[in-house]
C-alpha positions as CSV (number, residue, x, y, z in Angstrom):
1,X,-87.4,-30.4,74.2
2,X,-85.4,-31.9,71.2
3,X,-81.9,-33.2,71.6
4,X,-80.5,-30.4,69.5
5,X,-82.0,-27.8,71.9
6,X,-80.7,-29.6,74.9
7,X,-77.1,-29.9,73.6
8,X,-74.9,-27.2,75.2
9,X,-73.4,-25.0,72.5
10,X,-70.0,-25.2,74.3
11,X,-69.8,-29.0,73.6
12,X,-70.2,-28.5,69.8
13,X,-66.8,-29.2,68.1
14,X,-66.2,-26.5,65.5
15,X,-65.2,-27.7,62.0
16,X,-62.4,-26.3,59.8
17,X,-62.9,-22.7,59.0
18,X,-62.8,-21.5,55.4
19,X,-60.7,-18.4,54.4
20,X,-63.0,-15.9,52.8
21,X,-62.2,-15.2,49.2
22,X,-62.2,-11.5,50.0
23,X,-59.6,-11.9,52.8
24,X,-56.2,-10.2,52.3
25,X,-53.4,-12.6,51.2
26,X,-50.5,-13.2,53.5
27,X,-47.3,-11.2,53.0
28,X,-45.0,-12.6,50.3
29,X,-41.7,-14.1,51.4
30,X,-38.5,-12.5,50.2
31,X,-37.0,-15.9,49.3
32,X,-38.1,-19.5,49.1
33,X,-36.6,-22.9,49.6
34,X,-38.7,-24.4,46.8
35,X,-42.0,-23.6,45.0
36,X,-44.1,-24.1,48.2
37,X,-41.8,-23.4,51.1
38,X,-41.1,-19.8,51.9
39,X,-37.9,-18.9,53.7
40,X,-38.0,-17.4,57.2
41,X,-36.3,-14.2,58.1
42,X,-34.0,-12.1,55.9
43,X,-32.7,-13.4,52.5
44,X,-29.4,-15.3,53.1
45,X,-26.2,-13.8,51.8
46,X,-25.3,-17.0,49.9
47,X,-28.5,-16.9,47.8
48,X,-27.5,-15.1,44.6
49,X,-29.7,-12.2,43.5
50,X,-30.5,-13.9,40.2
51,X,-32.3,-16.6,42.1
52,X,-35.4,-16.3,44.3
53,X,-35.5,-20.0,45.3
54,X,-32.7,-22.1,46.8
55,X,-33.7,-25.0,44.6
56,X,-33.1,-22.9,41.5
57,X,-29.7,-22.0,42.6
58,X,-28.9,-25.6,43.3
59,X,-30.0,-26.6,39.8
60,X,-27.7,-24.0,38.4
61,X,-24.5,-25.5,39.8
62,X,-24.5,-28.6,37.5
63,X,-24.9,-26.4,34.5
64,X,-22.0,-24.2,35.6
65,X,-19.8,-27.2,36.1
66,X,-20.7,-28.4,32.6
67,X,-19.8,-25.1,31.1
68,X,-16.5,-24.9,32.9
69,X,-15.7,-28.4,31.8
70,X,-16.2,-27.4,28.1
71,X,-13.8,-24.5,28.4
72,X,-10.3,-25.9,29.0
73,X,-7.0,-24.2,28.2
74,X,-4.6,-26.4,26.2
75,X,-1.1,-27.3,27.4
76,X,0.3,-24.8,25.0
77,X,-1.2,-22.4,22.4
78,X,-0.4,-22.6,18.7
79,X,0.5,-19.0,17.7
80,X,2.4,-19.9,14.5
81,X,0.1,-18.0,12.3
82,X,1.0,-14.8,14.1
83,X,4.7,-15.1,13.7
84,X,4.9,-12.3,11.1
85,X,3.0,-10.0,13.4
86,X,4.4,-10.6,16.9
87,X,7.7,-11.7,18.4
88,X,6.5,-15.0,19.7
89,X,9.5,-15.3,22.0
90,X,8.9,-12.0,23.7
91,X,7.9,-11.7,27.4
92,X,4.7,-10.0,26.3
93,X,3.5,-13.0,24.5
94,X,4.5,-15.2,27.4
95,X,2.4,-13.0,29.7
96,X,-0.5,-13.1,27.3
97,X,-0.6,-16.9,27.1
98,X,-0.1,-17.2,30.9
99,X,-3.1,-15.0,31.5
100,X,-5.1,-17.0,28.9
101,X,-4.4,-20.2,30.7
102,X,-5.4,-18.7,34.1
103,X,-8.6,-17.6,32.5
104,X,-9.1,-21.1,31.0
105,X,-9.3,-19.7,27.4
106,X,-9.4,-22.3,24.7
107,X,-7.3,-22.0,21.5
108,X,-10.4,-20.8,19.6
109,X,-11.2,-18.0,22.0
110,X,-7.6,-16.8,22.1
111,X,-7.7,-16.8,18.3
112,X,-10.7,-14.5,18.4
113,X,-8.8,-12.2,20.6
114,X,-5.7,-12.1,18.4
115,X,-7.3,-12.0,15.0
116,X,-8.5,-8.4,15.2
117,X,-5.1,-7.3,16.4
118,X,-3.6,-9.1,13.4
119,X,-6.0,-7.3,11.0
120,X,-5.1,-3.9,12.6
121,X,-1.4,-4.7,12.2
122,X,-2.0,-5.6,8.5
123,X,-3.8,-2.3,8.0
124,X,-0.7,-0.4,8.9
125,X,1.5,-2.2,6.4
126,X,1.8,-0.1,3.1
127,X,0.5,-1.6,-0.1
128,X,3.8,-2.0,-2.1
129,X,2.1,-1.8,-5.5
130,X,0.6,1.5,-4.6
131,X,3.9,2.8,-3.2
132,X,5.9,1.8,-6.3
133,X,3.4,3.6,-8.5
134,X,4.1,6.8,-6.5
135,X,7.8,6.5,-7.6
136,X,7.0,7.1,-11.2
137,X,7.9,5.4,-14.5
138,X,11.4,4.4,-13.5
139,X,10.5,3.1,-10.1
140,X,12.2,-0.3,-10.6
141,X,15.5,1.3,-11.7
142,X,15.4,3.6,-8.7
143,X,14.6,0.8,-6.3
144,X,17.4,-1.3,-7.7
145,X,19.9,1.6,-7.4
146,X,19.1,2.1,-3.7
147,X,19.3,-1.6,-3.0
148,X,22.7,-2.0,-4.7
149,X,24.0,1.2,-3.0
150,X,22.8,0.0,0.4
151,X,24.3,-3.5,0.1
152,X,27.7,-2.0,-1.0
153,X,27.7,0.9,1.5
154,X,25.8,0.0,4.7
155,X,26.7,-2.6,7.4
156,X,24.6,-5.7,7.9
157,X,23.2,-4.2,11.1
158,X,22.2,-1.0,9.2
159,X,20.5,-3.0,6.4
160,X,18.6,-5.1,9.0
161,X,17.4,-1.9,10.7
162,X,16.4,-0.5,7.3
163,X,14.2,-3.5,6.8
164,X,12.2,-2.5,10.0
165,X,11.4,0.9,8.6
166,X,8.0,1.3,7.0
167,X,8.4,0.8,3.2
168,X,6.6,3.8,1.8
169,X,7.5,5.9,-1.2
170,X,8.5,8.8,1.0
171,X,10.9,6.7,3.0
172,X,12.4,5.3,-0.2
173,X,12.9,8.8,-1.7
174,X,14.7,9.8,1.5
175,X,17.2,7.0,1.1
176,X,17.5,7.7,-2.6
177,X,18.5,11.3,-1.8
178,X,21.0,10.0,0.7
179,X,22.4,7.7,-1.9
180,X,22.8,10.5,-4.5
181,X,24.4,12.8,-1.9
182,X,26.8,10.0,-1.0
183,X,27.6,9.3,-4.6
184,X,28.3,13.0,-5.4
185,X,30.5,13.4,-2.3
186,X,32.6,10.3,-3.2
187,X,33.4,11.5,-6.7
188,X,36.8,12.9,-7.6
189,X,36.2,16.4,-9.1
190,X,37.6,16.9,-12.7
191,X,38.1,20.1,-14.7
192,X,35.3,19.1,-17.1
193,X,32.5,18.8,-14.5
194,X,29.6,21.1,-14.7
195,X,27.7,22.7,-11.8
196,X,27.2,20.1,-9.1
197,X,23.7,18.8,-8.7
198,X,22.0,19.6,-5.3
199,X,19.2,17.7,-3.8
200,X,17.5,14.5,-5.1
201,X,17.2,14.2,-8.9
202,X,14.8,11.9,-10.7
203,X,15.1,10.6,-14.2
204,X,11.8,12.3,-15.2
205,X,13.2,15.6,-13.9
206,X,16.4,15.2,-16.0
207,X,14.4,14.4,-19.1
208,X,12.2,17.5,-18.6
209,X,15.3,19.6,-18.2
210,X,16.5,18.2,-21.6
211,X,13.2,19.2,-23.2
212,X,13.3,22.6,-21.7
213,X,16.9,23.2,-22.8
214,X,17.0,21.2,-25.9
215,X,18.8,23.8,-28.0
216,X,21.6,24.0,-25.4
217,X,21.7,20.2,-25.1
218,X,22.3,19.8,-28.8
219,X,25.0,22.5,-29.1
220,X,26.9,22.4,-25.7
221,X,29.0,19.2,-25.1
222,X,29.8,20.3,-21.5
223,X,26.0,20.6,-20.7
224,X,25.3,17.3,-22.3
225,X,28.0,15.7,-20.1
226,X,26.4,17.3,-17.0
227,X,22.9,16.1,-18.0
228,X,24.3,12.6,-18.6
229,X,25.9,12.6,-15.1
230,X,22.6,13.7,-13.6
231,X,20.7,10.9,-15.4
232,X,23.2,8.2,-14.3
233,X,23.0,9.5,-10.8
234,X,19.2,9.4,-10.8
235,X,19.2,5.8,-12.2
236,X,22.1,4.6,-10.0
237,X,24.4,4.0,-12.9
238,X,27.5,5.5,-11.3
């Protein structure tokens, strides 16, 4: 009998077994410490959902610290370019800059926030050239008449308030009508005055009235005086 036949099978030491290629893979872990070390048990609360491995989250912290170091709020923000758009001494601007500092906003980032607001504010400001065109041929004379009347009639406080009103042609015509009404009411009536003018009168309207009534204008001195008064009133030549 050979040695192999006489050796008890129970004394043969088994070698390492091989996993069959067709065997089912082990269950995938829900989280990992690194590439090769699966975590045990439930996923820990401190492991962010964006990471599947603890080592990846640890690598992210230096990058986060680097980013935070690049974004630093200045000691104070330079808002001088917005002085025509906002009251820089108001409590609202103070609250804005305090919030910006707490959020660690840089000067450039705060500028990106304020620039669109500045553009919106500018879009609400009337184009003065376009508004003057609406006032017609004698716009400059009418503007001057209202300015002279306001400076001679209104208080400094009222003039300052007038400057806060939107400078549109419609607003100007309102004040021109007030000026004319005030001028008429302050006149001392005379026996030679014609029918008193009612409502706002423009120089163009007076000239059209002359054209429509030219025969009367040539022959009626009283009517000519009335027309002359209307024209002076329209142009502010009281």
